[in-house]
C-alpha positions in Angstrom: -41.6 22.6 -58.0 -37.8 22.5 -57.7 -37.9 24.7 -54.5 -40.5 22.3 -53.1 -38.4 19.2 -54.0 -35.3 20.9 -52.5 -37.2 21.4 -49.2 -38.5 17.8 -49.2 -34.9 16.5 -49.9 -33.6 18.7 -47.0 -36.3 17.4 -44.6 -35.8 13.8 -45.8 -32.1 14.1 -45.4 -32.5 15.5 -41.9 -34.9 12.8 -40.9 -32.6 10.1 -42.2 -29.6 11.7 -40.5 -31.5 11.8 -37.2 -32.5 8.1 -37.5 -28.9 7.1 -38.4 -27.6 9.1 -35.4 -30.2 7.5 -33.1 -29.2 4.0 -34.3 -25.5 4.8 -33.9 -26.0 6.0 -30.3 -28.1 2.9 -29.6 -25.5 0.6 -31.1 -22.7 2.2 -29.1 -24.7 2.1 -25.8 -25.8 -1.5 -26.3 -22.3 -2.5 -27.6 -20.7 -1.1 -24.5 -23.2 -2.8 -22.3 -22.5 -6.2 -23.9 -18.8 -5.5 -23.8 -19.0 -4.6 -20.1 -21.0 -7.7 -19.3 -18.5 -9.9 -21.3 -15.6 -8.3 -19.4 -17.3 -8.8 -16.1 -18.1 -12.5 -16.9 -14.5 -13.0 -18.0 -13.3 -11.4 -14.7 -15.5 -13.8 -12.8 -14.1 -16.8 -14.6 -10.5 -15.5 -14.0 -11.2 -14.9 -10.3 -12.6 -18.4 -9.8 -9.7 -20.0 -11.7 -7.2 -18.0 -9.5 -9.1 -19.0 -6.3 -9.0 -22.7 -7.3 -5.3 -22.6 -8.1 -4.4 -20.8 -4.9 -6.4 -23.2 -2.8 -4.5 -26.1 -4.3 -1.2 -24.3 -3.8 -1.8 -23.4 -0.2 -2.7 -27.0 0.6 -0.1 -28.9 -1.5 3.5 -29.2 -0.2 6.5 -31.5 -0.2 8.6 -31.1 2.9 11.8 -31.1 0.9 10.7 -28.4 -1.5 9.1 -25.9 0.8 11.1 -22.8 -0.1 10.0 -22.7 -3.7 6.4 -23.7 -2.8 6.2 -21.0 -0.1 7.5 -18.4 -2.5 4.9 -19.4 -5.1 2.1 -19.1 -2.5 3.3 -15.8 -1.2 3.3 -14.3 -4.7 -0.4 -15.2 -4.9 -1.3 -13.5 -1.6 -1.8 -9.9 -0.4 -3.2 -8.2 2.7 -4.5 -10.4 5.5 -3.8 -13.6 3.6 -0.2 -12.7 3.1 0.2 -11.6 6.7 -1.4 -14.8 8.1 0.7 -17.0 5.8 3.9 -15.2 6.7 3.2 -15.5 10.4 2.4 -19.2 10.2 4.8 -20.5 7.5 7.6 -21.4 10.0 5.3 -23.5 12.1 3.9 -25.2 8.9 7.5 -25.8 7.8 8.5 -27.4 11.1 5.5 -29.7 11.1 5.9 -30.8 7.5 9.7 -31.3 7.9 9.5 -33.1 11.2 6.9 -35.6 9.8 8.4 -35.7 6.3 5.0 -34.9 4.9 3.7 -34.5 1.4 0.4 -32.8 1.2 -1.6 -32.8 -2.0 -4.9 -31.0 -2.7 -7.4 -31.4 -5.5 -10.4 -29.1 -6.1 -13.7 -31.0 -5.8 -16.0 -28.1 -6.6 -15.9 -24.3 -6.6 -18.5 -21.5 -6.8 -18.6 -17.8 -6.9 -20.3 -16.2 -3.9 -20.0 -12.6 -5.2 -17.9 -10.8 -7.8 -17.3 -7.4 -9.2 -14.7 -6.0 -11.6 -12.1 -5.6 -8.8 -13.0 -8.2 -6.1 -14.6 -11.6 -5.8 -15.4 -14.1 -3.1 -15.3 -17.8 -3.9 -16.1 -21.0 -2.1 -13.7 -23.9 -2.8 -14.2 -27.6 -1.8 -10.9 -29.6 -1.7 -9.8 -33.2 -1.2 -6.5 -33.1 0.8 -4.3 -36.1 1.2 -1.1 -36.4 3.4 1.7 -38.9 2.9 4.4 -39.6 5.5 6.9 -42.4 5.8 4.3 -44.1 7.9 1.7 -44.1 5.1 -1.1 -42.1 3.6 -3.9 -40.3 5.3 -6.9 -39.0 3.6 -8.2 -37.7 1.4 -10.3 -35.5 3.7 -12.6 -32.9 2.5 -11.9 -29.2 3.4 -13.7 -26.0 2.4 -12.2 -22.6 2.0 -13.7 -19.1 1.5 -11.4 -17.1 -0.7 -11.6 -13.4 -1.1 -9.6 -12.0 -4.1 -8.8 -8.5 -5.2 -7.5 -7.4 -8.6 -4.0 -6.1 -8.2 -2.1 -4.8 -11.2 -4.3 -6.7 -13.6 -4.2 -10.1 -11.8 -6.3 -11.7 -9.1 -4.6 -12.2 -5.8 -6.0 -13.6 -2.5 -6.7 -11.1 0.2 -8.4 -13.4 2.7 -8.1 -17.2 2.8 -10.4 -18.7 5.4 -11.2 -22.3 6.3 -15.0 -22.9 6.5 -16.4 -25.6 8.8 
C-alpha cells in the first residue's frame, strides 16, 4: 500500500505542478498583453497631448517674443516639419513684426487617426485669433494633420500640415 500511495502522490504532485505551470504561463502571457495594451493606450494619449500642444505653439506668437517662441517650436519638431518651419520662420517673423501681431490658438477638438508605439497621426481643430494695433481678427477655425514620431522617449512632430 505504501508503494501505491507513493506513486499516487508522485502522479498527483506532477499533475498539480503541470497545472501550476500552465496557470503561470497563462498569467505571464495575459499580463504582458494587458501591459502592452496599457502601454500602447498611454502612448496614444501622450501623442495626442503632444500634437495638441505643438498645434497651439505653432499658431501662437507675440511679435516681440519671437526668438523664444521659435526656439520652443523648433524643439518640438523633426524631419519635414522642422525643415519647413526653419525655411519659413524668417517670413513669418517679418509679417508678424511688421504688423505687430499677436496670434493665439486654442484647441477646439482633437482626434487620433492612427497610432502605434513609435508614430501617430492626429487631427487637430483650432480657433486662431490675431490682434494688431488696428484691432482683433478672428477667431477663425483651422485644421491641422499632425504626424508624430517617438524620438528618444518623447513625441515630436515630423509633419505638420494644414487641412482644408
